[in-house]
Every structure is written in C-alpha cells, then in structure tokens.
C-alpha positions as CSV (number, residue, x, y, z in Angstrom):
1,M,22.6,-25.7,17.7
2,T,23.4,-26.5,21.3
3,F,26.2,-24.6,23.0
4,H,28.1,-26.1,25.9
5,N,30.2,-24.5,28.6
6,T,33.8,-25.6,28.1
7,A,34.6,-25.5,31.8
8,D,31.5,-27.7,32.6
9,T,32.5,-30.2,29.9
10,A,36.0,-30.4,31.2
11,S,34.7,-30.9,34.7
12,A,32.4,-33.7,33.5
13,I,35.3,-35.4,31.7
14,A,37.5,-35.2,34.8
15,D,34.7,-36.6,37.0
16,L,34.1,-39.6,34.6
17,Q,37.8,-40.2,34.3
18,E,38.0,-40.6,38.1
19,K,35.0,-42.9,38.4
20,W,35.7,-45.0,35.3
21,P,37.6,-47.9,36.8
22,T,34.9,-48.6,39.4
23,L,31.8,-48.4,37.1
24,L,30.0,-51.4,35.7
25,D,29.4,-51.5,31.9
26,L,25.8,-50.2,32.1
27,D,26.9,-47.3,34.4
28,R,29.8,-46.6,32.1
29,A,27.3,-46.4,29.2
30,R,25.1,-44.0,31.0
31,A,28.0,-41.9,32.1
32,V,29.4,-41.7,28.6
33,H,26.0,-40.7,27.2
34,K,25.6,-38.0,29.8
35,T,29.2,-36.6,29.3
36,H,28.8,-36.7,25.5
37,Q,25.5,-34.7,25.8
38,A,27.5,-32.2,28.0
39,G,29.6,-31.5,25.0
40,A,32.5,-34.0,25.1
41,S,33.4,-35.6,21.8
42,F,34.1,-39.3,21.7
43,R,37.7,-38.7,20.6
44,T,38.3,-36.4,23.6
45,L,36.7,-39.0,25.9
46,A,38.7,-41.8,24.3
47,R,42.0,-40.0,25.1
48,A,40.9,-39.2,28.7
49,L,39.7,-42.8,29.4
50,N,42.4,-44.6,27.4
51,C,40.0,-46.5,25.2
52,S,38.7,-46.5,21.7
53,A,36.2,-44.0,20.4
54,S,34.3,-46.8,18.8
55,L,33.8,-48.5,22.2
56,L,32.4,-45.2,23.6
57,R,30.0,-44.9,20.7
58,H,28.9,-48.4,21.4
59,L,28.3,-47.6,25.1
60,N,26.6,-44.3,24.2
61,L,24.2,-46.3,22.0
62,A,23.5,-48.9,24.8
63,A,22.6,-46.0,27.2
64,Q,19.7,-45.1,24.8
65,A,18.1,-48.5,25.0
66,P,14.5,-48.8,26.4
67,P,14.4,-48.9,30.2
68,L,13.2,-52.6,30.3
69,E,16.1,-53.6,28.1
70,Q,18.5,-51.8,30.5
71,V,17.0,-53.8,33.4
72,L,17.8,-57.0,31.6
73,A,21.4,-55.9,31.1
74,R,21.6,-54.9,34.7
75,Q,20.5,-58.4,35.7
76,G,23.1,-59.9,33.4
77,R,20.4,-61.5,31.1
78,I,21.7,-59.7,28.0
79,S,25.1,-58.3,27.2
80,I,26.0,-54.7,26.7
81,R,26.6,-55.6,23.0
82,E,23.1,-57.0,22.7
83,L,21.8,-53.9,24.6
84,A,23.4,-51.6,22.0
85,R,22.0,-53.7,19.2
86,R,18.5,-53.4,20.6
87,A,19.0,-49.7,21.2
88,K,20.1,-49.3,17.6
89,D,17.0,-51.2,16.3
90,N,14.7,-49.2,18.6
91,L,16.2,-45.8,17.4
92,A,15.8,-46.9,13.8
93,L,12.2,-47.9,14.4
94,R,11.5,-44.6,16.1
95,A,13.2,-42.7,13.3
96,D,11.1,-44.6,10.7
97,K,7.9,-43.8,12.6
98,E,8.9,-40.1,12.7
99,H,9.7,-40.1,9.0
100,K,6.4,-41.7,8.1
101,A,4.5,-39.2,10.3
102,L,6.3,-36.3,8.7
103,E,5.6,-37.7,5.2
104,R,1.9,-38.0,6.1
105,Q,1.9,-34.4,7.2
106,R,3.7,-33.3,4.0
107,M,1.3,-35.2,1.8
108,Q,-1.7,-33.7,3.7
109,A,-0.2,-30.2,3.0
110,C,0.1,-31.1,-0.7
111,Q,-3.5,-32.2,-0.8
112,D,-4.6,-29.0,0.9
113,V,-2.8,-26.8,-1.6
114,C,-4.2,-28.9,-4.4
115,R,-7.7,-28.1,-3.2
116,S,-6.7,-24.4,-2.9
117,I,-5.5,-24.5,-6.5
118,C,-8.7,-26.0,-7.8
119,D,-10.8,-23.6,-5.8
120,W,-8.7,-20.7,-7.1
121,L,-9.2,-21.8,-10.7
122,A,-12.9,-22.1,-10.1
123,Q,-13.1,-18.6,-8.5
124,E,-11.3,-17.1,-11.4
125,R,-14.0,-18.7,-13.6
126,L,-11.5,-20.6,-15.7
127,F,-12.4,-23.7,-17.8
128,K,-10.8,-27.0,-16.8
129,S,-9.1,-27.1,-20.2
130,D,-7.5,-23.7,-19.3
131,G,-6.7,-25.0,-15.9
132,E,-4.6,-27.7,-17.4
133,L,-2.7,-25.3,-19.5
134,I,-2.2,-22.9,-16.6
135,I,-0.9,-25.6,-14.2
136,N,1.4,-27.1,-16.8
137,D,2.8,-23.7,-17.6
138,S,3.2,-22.9,-13.9
139,R,5.1,-26.2,-13.4
140,R,7.4,-25.2,-16.2
141,Q,8.0,-21.8,-14.8
142,L,8.7,-23.2,-11.3
143,A,11.2,-25.7,-12.7
144,D,12.9,-23.0,-14.8
145,A,13.1,-20.7,-11.7
146,E,14.5,-23.5,-9.6
147,A,17.1,-24.3,-12.2
148,S,18.2,-20.7,-12.7
149,G,18.0,-19.7,-9.1
150,Q,15.5,-17.0,-9.9
151,L,12.8,-18.0,-7.4
152,P,10.3,-15.4,-6.2
153,P,11.4,-12.9,-3.5
154,H,10.2,-13.2,0.1
155,P,6.4,-13.1,0.2
156,P,4.8,-9.7,0.9
157,A,2.4,-11.2,3.5
158,P,2.9,-11.5,7.3
159,L,3.9,-14.8,8.7
160,G,0.8,-16.9,9.5
161,S,-1.3,-15.2,6.8
162,S,-4.2,-17.2,5.4
163,M,-4.0,-18.8,2.0
164,E,-6.4,-16.3,0.6
165,T,-4.3,-13.4,1.8
166,I,-1.1,-14.9,0.3
167,I,-2.8,-15.6,-3.0
168,E,-4.1,-12.0,-3.3
169,R,-0.9,-10.4,-2.1
170,L,1.1,-12.3,-4.8
171,R,-1.1,-11.3,-7.7
172,P,1.1,-10.0,-10.5
173,P,0.4,-6.7,-12.2
174,R,-2.6,-7.3,-14.5
175,P,-1.6,-6.9,-18.2
176,V,-3.2,-4.0,-20.0
177,D,-4.5,-5.2,-23.4
178,D,-7.9,-5.8,-25.0
179,G,-9.4,-7.1,-21.8
180,I,-8.4,-10.8,-22.3
181,V,-6.0,-12.0,-19.6
182,P,-3.4,-14.4,-21.0
183,L,-3.2,-17.8,-19.4
184,A,0.6,-17.2,-18.9
185,W,-0.4,-14.4,-16.4
186,Y,-2.4,-16.9,-14.4
187,A,0.4,-19.4,-14.6
188,A,2.9,-16.8,-13.2
189,W,0.5,-16.0,-10.4
190,L,-0.1,-19.6,-9.5
191,M,3.7,-20.4,-9.5
192,R,4.3,-17.5,-7.1
193,W,1.7,-18.4,-4.5
194,V,2.3,-22.2,-4.7
195,Y,6.0,-21.4,-4.1
196,F,5.2,-19.7,-0.8
197,A,2.4,-22.1,0.2
198,L,4.8,-25.1,0.5
199,P,8.3,-25.3,1.9
200,D,10.0,-27.6,-0.6
201,S,10.3,-28.3,-4.3
202,L,9.0,-31.9,-4.1
203,S,5.8,-30.8,-2.3
204,R,5.2,-27.9,-4.7
205,H,5.4,-30.1,-7.8
206,Q,3.3,-32.8,-6.2
207,A,0.6,-30.3,-5.3
208,L,0.6,-29.0,-8.9
209,G,0.5,-32.5,-10.2
210,L,-2.5,-33.4,-8.0
211,A,-4.3,-30.3,-9.2
212,L,-3.5,-31.1,-12.8
213,K,-4.9,-34.6,-12.4
214,N,-8.0,-33.1,-10.9
215,Q,-8.5,-30.8,-13.9
216,I,-8.0,-33.7,-16.3
217,E,-10.2,-36.2,-14.5
218,G,-12.8,-33.7,-13.2
C-alpha cells in the first residue's frame, strides 16, 4: 500500500488548479496522472478543476500511452480520445502478457512439484498402484481441509528451505502397528507438504493431478 503526504497532495492539487486553464490537453493529461499518483482522487480533482471525474480518468489513461503515441498527439495527428484508446489497448496487452508469464511460472511450479511427488513415492519404495491410491486420498484430504477451513498450520521449516527439508519436517508421527504403514498415513503426509509447496489451491490440485496421471500412465 502506498501512503501519501496529505500536505504534498493538497499542494499538488493547488498547483494544478492554478495552471489548468493554460495547459494543452496532453499536458493536462500528464499533470492529472502525476497529481493522481501523488494521492489525489479523481473526485477531489474534479471538484478542484470544475470538470467531471470521468474526463480526468480519460486524461489519466492518455498520459499512460506509449511515448511515440504521445508525440503523435502533440503533433495533432491523433486526438486525446484516440490516445486514451490506444493507451487502454496497450495496457490491456501488457496485462495479458504479464498474466501469461505468471501462468507459465505457475504451471512450471506445478510440474516441479509433480516431479517431487513422483520422486518421493519412488524413494518411499511404493508401487505405482499404491501411488494412485495415495494421491487420490491426498486430493480428497486436501479438498476436505479446504472446505472445512482445517488446513495444516504454518510449516515447521525456515523460509527458503529446500523441498527435501519441507517434506521431512512435515512427516506425520509414524503409526505404531504391526510394521505395515497404512496408505492413509502417506496420503496425509503428501497432503501436508504439497500444501506448503505451492501457494494456491488450484496449483496444488493440478500438481497432484499431474502426479496421478504419471502414476497411471507410467
């Protein structure tokens, strides 16, 4: 969250109010954008400048157009309205690229955890048929925990710990019986460390789904 100095914001509004009648449209757009970034709301500016908030939002958008587009507006080759439209398209394109980049990163993290799951099952010397049962049970346990709000507590591992450290630290108490460890125990262990390996529910379930597919097809 960005905090702004109230006195500085008021000074910026007063300065813009004084210069407003003499500014060209593009200069108005840049000034509105700068003053808005300083903490002034569009409603406050609208009252001070005696214009509509929607116009100021329009100008604020125009100020965020690419430099070349602003040059065209300065030369009178495109209108401020067209400049704002191009700025809106450019911002949408940039947001789409950022979204796709984040989605690629998220899917890469899912695939990394999927490999960790498969490696973990192999290290525990579990058959793939058992791996299917463990992953399915873990998915069910995770869904139940999410629905009931009973997700695992904060991980007992320092921030930045390796996957191996997290997995080992989250090992549940081993059941004492005839020496055969129930698959439900492995499922509870898997659910706990996958929960802390990924930051959101969608990624966790996707990683488990990828691992399940690997067990079935492998």
